[in-house]
N, C-alpha and C positions, 0 to 999 in steps of 0.2 A: 686303926691299924690297916683296915681294908682300903681306906682312902690313900694312905701312904703307899701301899703296895701298887695300887692303880696308878698313882702319880709316878712311881719309880718305873713302872712298865711303860708308861707314856713317854717318859724322859728317855728311856733306853731305845724305844721305837723311834723317837725323834732323832736321836744321835745316829742310829743305824741308817735312817732315811737321809740325813744330812751327809753321812760318809758316802752313801751310794751316789748321792747327787754330785759330790765332789769328784768321785771316781769317774762318773759319766762325763762330767764337765771337762775333765782333763784327759779323757781316754785317747783322743787323737792329737794331743798337744805335743808335736815334735819339736826338737831343738832347732831345726832349720825349716824354712818355709817349704811347703809342698807346691810343686809346679806341675800342673796337668797339661799334657801336650797332645793335641788332637792328631788324627790320622788323615789319610787321603780324603779330599773333599770335606774336610772338617772345618770347624769354626769355634770361637769361644762361646758366643751365644747369638741367636737371631731372635730378637724380641724376648719372650719368656722361655724360649726353648734353648737349653744348654746342650752342648755336645756331650759333656759328662753330666747327664741329666740328674739333677738333685744331689750329685756327689760333692761339689764344692761346699754347699751349705751344710751337708751332713758332717763333713770334716771340720768345718769351722765351728759347728755347734759343740764339738768336743774339745775345742781349744786350738785347732791347727790354723796356721796362717797359710792361705791358699791363693795361688795365682793361676789364671788360665790364659796364657798369652796366645795371640793369633800369629800363625806363620802361614806361608803360602798353602792354599788348599790343595794345589797340585804343582809340584816341582820336584827337583832332585833332592836326595837326602842331604847332600852337601849344602845346597842353597837354603833349605829349611833349617839345617843345623846352624849355619851362620846367623840366620835370623833369630833363632832361639838363643844363641850365645849372646847376642845384643840384649835380648830381653832379660836373660839371667844376670848380666852385668847391672842392668837397671834395678832389678829386684834386690841384689846384694847391696847396691848403693842406698836404696830407699829404706831397707829394713835394718841395715847395719849388721846383718848376719853374713859371715864369710862364705857360706855355702848354701846350697839348696838340695832338696830331695826331688829328683826328676821322675815323673811317672808318665810314660808315653803309650798310647794305644795305636795299634796297627802301624802305619808309617811313622807314627810318633815314636815307636820303639827304636828304629835306626836313627831317628832324629836326635833323641836324647843320648844315644850312644856316641854320636859324633861329638856332642858337647863334652861328654865325660872323657872322651879320648883326647881332645885337643886342649881342654882346660880342666883336668881332674882336680885342680886346687879349688875350683868353684863348686864341685859336686860331692855331696855326702853319699848319695845313693842314686842308682839308676834302675828303675823298675819297668820292665817291658810287659805290657798287657796285650797279649795276642800280637806281639810285634812280628813284623815280617823280617826276621833275622837271617833267614837263609833263602829268601825268595818265595814267591807264590806261584802256583801252577796257573792261577787265573791270569796273572800278568803275562806269563809265558804264552798262554793260548791267545790272548789278545794281540800280542806282538807277532805271533805266528799267523793269525788270521789277516793281519794288516801289515804285510811286509813293506820295507822301505820303498818309497816312490810310488806306492799304490794309491788309487783313489780312495779305497776304504780307509787307509791310514790317515789320509788328509781329512776325511769326513769325521772319523772317530776323534782324532786329536783336536779338531776345530770345535766340535761339540763339547768335548770334555774340558778343554781349556776355557771355553765360554762358561761352562758350569762353575768352574773354579772362580772365575772373575765375578760371577753373579753372587756366589756364596760370600766372597770377600766383601763385595759391595754391601750386601745385606747385613753383614756383621760389622760394618764400619771400618774395614781395612782394604779399601779399594785400590790402594797404591802398591800392594804386594804383587810381585810378578808371578804369573801363572804359566806353567809349561807341562801339560799333561803327558806328552811323550817322554820328557825327562823323568817324570814320576813313574811311568810304567817301566821304563828301563831300569830305574833304581830298584823297583820292586820285583823285577824278574830274577830268576835264579842266577843268570850270568852277572847281572848288575849287582846283586847282593854279594856274590863271591868277590867281585872286584872291590866293593866297599869293605868287606870283611878282611881282605888282605891288608888294608891300610888301617883298619880299626878293629882289631881282634879281641879286645878286652871283654871278658865275660862269656865269650862264645864256647860252646862245648867242643871238645876235640874229637868226639865220636858223633855218629849220625843222629842219635836221639838221647844224648846224655845231658849232664849238667856242666856248666862252665865254672870257672874260678869264682868263688864267692866274693873275693875282694881283689881289686887290681888298682895299683897306684892310689890307695886310700879310698877308693870308691867301692861301695857295697853293691853287688848286682843281684837282681831278683827277676822272676818272671812268673806269670800265670796265664792261662787261656782256657777257652771252652772247647768242647768236642761234639757239639750238636749243631744241626742246621735249622730244623723246624721245631720251635719250642712253644709257640702260642698262636692259635688260629686267628687271634684278633690282631696280630702284628702284621702290618702291611709289608714289612721287609722280609718276612720269613720265606715266602714262596721263592723270591729271587735268590736268597741264600741257599735254599734247598737245591736250586738249579746249579749255582756256581760251585756248590760243594761236590758235585759230580766230577769236577775237574781233578780231584785228588785220588781218583781210582780206588776208593775204599779205605784209604788211610784216614786216621782220625783228623778231623778238621772242624772249624767253626763256620764254614761256608766261604771263607776267603783266605784263611791261613791254616796250614797243617799244624798239628800239635807239636811235632818235632821241630818245625821251623820257628816256633814261638819260644823255644828254650833259650834261656840266658841266665848265667849265674846260678843261684839257688832256685830250683823249680818248685814253687809252692804247690801248684797243681796244674795239670795240662788236660784235665778231663771234666771240668765243670759242665753241667748240662746247660750250656749257654751257647748261643751263636755270636757272631761278630758284633751284632748290635746289642745283644743282651749284656755283653761285658761292660758296656758304658751306660747301662740302664735305659737303652732305647728299644723300641720307639716310645718316647715319653713315659717310661716306666712300665710298659707292657712287656713283661719278660716271663720266663719260665716260673710258674707258680710252685713247682715241685723241686726247686733248687734254691740254695741259699741266695738271698737277694744280693745283687752285685754291689749295692751301696754298702752293705755289711762287709763285703770282701775288702773294699777300699778302706773302711774304718779299721778293720782288723789289721790291715797292713800298716796303717799309720801308727797303730799301737805297737806293732812289731818294731817299727823304726824307733819309736819312743823308747822301747825296752833296750835298744842297742845304743841309746844315747845320741841318736841322729834326729 
């Protein structure tokens, strides 16, 4: 009798474990492919280092189909958007799925919004992670320091464009055009306002509110951090602590204000993360006292799954 009871318990435990495994295996399995889009001076991967560090594999482990296309490291939102649109068309053709779920970080936010605006039929959802949706004070300051025709602007843009070319070369996309001045103008308050007038879907109508949750069949989401210095071991944190001063005390992640990051349904705008933490950089050195950014991406994939996306 005791043996039968133990066998029954073991069988029940095995069934529970198998169910848990099945649930975990399908936790991030969305209906449509997930496309992760990098920001300014971004890349898909350089050797073993991914821009979205460890995130694609974490999503794939739960069943998601994930793509990380390369667009210009530095260029205007419209140029990057057209490049991304070409990649989305390829993904749709290869997978046989009619749509994709776009997730863009930093300048990737406006970039995915461009595609969702001009081809909503190809986009199931657009999620902005610390997206520069209403401009960045950092871009404003840089353009102010380096006015048109000045030597400082020539020097800054030459160096920045060169960096974009180097990153593209290292990531195997050396043919993509780079234009750091166009990137800065797109990311400025004035440039963002001009872009938003042409592509307003999902934008809040108030200074720091939420936008429409769905426009033209596309579901819109956003989240962002609100800390600058989060880990003494991260070499990027000191720089982000300095650039964070540009926001005059407003909540920000070092490069983007919390309010500027809002798009559609705001999941959170106050994670204890900086602009690098949000994509699990530098190489996984993030705030130990906040939810891991990889988990945030996995949770969002499960959210999309629950919506049938």
